[in-house]
ROMI-865841 format. One record per residue (C-alpha): x, y, z. Coordinates in steps of 0.5 Angstrom, whole numbers, plus 2048, in hexadecimal, padded with zeros to 3 digits. Each point is the difference from the previous one (the first is absolute). Layout:
% residues N
XYZ ...
***
This chain:
% residues 280
8AE7D98C9 8038057FE 7FC8077FF 8028047FA 800808802 7FB8047FD 8018047FA 7FF807802 7FB8047FB 8028057FB 7FD806800 7FC8027F9 8038067FC 7FD8047FB 8027FC7FA 7FD7FA803 7FA7FE7FC 7FB800806 7FB8047FC 7FE7F97FD 7FC7FE805 7FC807801 7FA7FD7FB 7FF7FA805 7FF804806 7FC8057FD 805806801 8038057FC 8077FF7FE 805805803 8028057FB 8078037FF 7FD807803 7FE7FC806 8067FD801 804806800 7FB804804 8007FB805 8077FD800 801801808 7FA7FC801 8017FB7FB 8077FE803 7FC800807 7FB7FB7FD 8067FC7FD 804800806 7FA7FD804 7FF7FB7FB 8077FD800 7FF7FF808 7FA7FC7FF 7FF7F97FF 7FC7FD7FA 7FB7FD806 7FF807803 7FF8037F9 7FA7FB7FE 7FD802807 8018077FF 7FD8007F9 7F97FF801 7FF805805 8038057FB 7FC7FE7FA 7FA7FD804 7FF7F9800 7FB8007FA 8058047FB 8067FC803 7FC7F97FE 7FE8037F9 8088027FF 8027F9802 7FB7FC7FB 8028057FA 8077FF801 8007F9800 7FB8007FA 8048047FC 8077FC802 7FC7FA7FF 8037FE807 7FD7FD806 805804805 803807800 807802800 803804806 8028057FB 7F98017FE 7FE801808 805805801 7FE8047FA 7F9800802 802802807 8048067FD 7FB8027FC 7FA800805 805803805 8018067FB 7F98017FE 7FE800807 805806801 7FD8037F9 7F9800803 802803807 8038067FC 7FA8017FC 7FC800806 804805803 8008047FA 8078007FD 7FF7FC7FA 8008027F9 7FA8057FF 7FE8027F9 8028077FE 7FA805801 7FE8047FA 801808801 7FB8047FD 8038077FF 7FC8067FE 8028077FE 802802807 8057FA801 807803802 8057FB800 8037FF807 7FB805803 7FF7FB806 8077FC801 8017FA804 803801807 8087FF800 8017F9802 802800808 8037F9802 8037FE807 8057FA7FE 8017FA805 8077FE7FF 8017FE7F9 7FA7FC7FF 7FA803801 7FD807801 7F9803802 7FC8057FB 800806805 7FB8047FC 7FB7FA800 802800808 7FE807801 7F97FE7FD 7FF7FA805 8027FB7FB 8067FB802 8047FE7F9 8067FC801 8047FF7FA 8077FC7FD 8058057FF 8037FC7FA 7FA7FF7FC 7FA805803 7FC7FA801 7FB800806 8037FB806 7FA7FB800 8007FF807 7FE807802 7FA8017FB 7FF8077FE 7FA802805 7FD806803 803801808 7FD804806 803806802 8037FD806 8037FA7FC 8038067FB 804803806 8037FA802 8037FE7FA 8028077FF 8037FF807 8047FA7FE 8038037F9 802806805 8037FA805 7FB803805 7FC7FA801 7FD800807 7FD7F9802 7FC804806 7FC8037FA 8007FA7FC 7FC7FC806 7FA8057FF 7FF7FE7F9 7FA7FB7FE 8017F97FE 8008027F9 804806800 8057FC804 8007FA7FB 8028057FA 805803804 8037F9801 8007FE7F9 8038067FE 8067FF805 8017F97FE 7FF8017F8 806805800 8047FC805 801806805 8037FE806 7FB802805 7FD7FB806 7F9801802 7FE7FD806 7F97FF7FE 7FB7FC805 7FB7FF7FA 8067FC7FC 8027FC806 7F87FE802 8007FE7F8 8067FC800 7FE7FC807 7F97FF7FD 8037FD7FA 8047FC803 7FB7FD805 7FB7FF7FA 8057FD7FB 8037FB806 7F97FD801 7FF7FF7F9 8077FD7FF 7FE7FC807 7FB7FD7FC 7FA804802 7FC8017F9 7FA802802 7FC8057FC 801806805 8077FF800 8017FF7F9 7FC8077FF 804804805 8077FD7FD 7FE8027F9 7FE807802 807801804 8047FD7FA 7FC8057FB 802806804 8077FD801 8018007F9 7FD8077FF 805803805 8067FB7FE 8007FD806 8027F97FD 8037FE7FA 7FA8007FA 8027F97FE 7FF7FE807 7FA803801 7FD7FD7F9 8027F9802 7FC801807 7FA8037FD 8007FA7FB 8017FB806 7FA803803 7FB8007FA 8017F8800 
***
């Protein structure tokens, strides 16, 4: 029998009516201001989605939304459309909205979401610009990213996109130690010393490695912790794929997968697919 070629998935665009499934999955629709603010991240979600099969999307949705919310969404959708099935477009729309909402939540947790303007009470002694804000100081990394140097001086790592000043989601705005700040400053000055890096704690190393990877710096780190993680991950995953589905193996693999997703060590959709399989 002659096999027909698979039709490639078409990336969704802003003018597509993907927000029409928002009410079924109980997620706010994406506003026009969010489309502009998170344009780079939105494009990345679309690119990932275009490479995923429908089966992979269906497997990933329960992990992103939660099983009960995904189940309720399917019931609501079928009831509203008087149908026994859900078309592929709707599944893709659900994934797009769910993945974007996950980004939205992460931004809010990191303190980078839209906040209400504070009311300023001015007394008789108020003088305009008596306490002017610091002049912005930025260190640009290529044409795509920059580090806020004022915040770095205060031991806060803040990395943004140069195009729209949005925070890079994989490097959350966070307080860092003095040693971590010194390493970041060394990296920005092209003076990275791996011998000093090895003196950092595991958490400090993780922050530095994520920073280097997120801004696509050409720095290779021979980190034994990283090699050990990969070795243990491959061993546990190998046992599971060979048929060992004991509670201990599944629990250990789940911890590794969550860490791998968090640190961008494996594609996010691959990680969600593994988590879904482990939940069965």
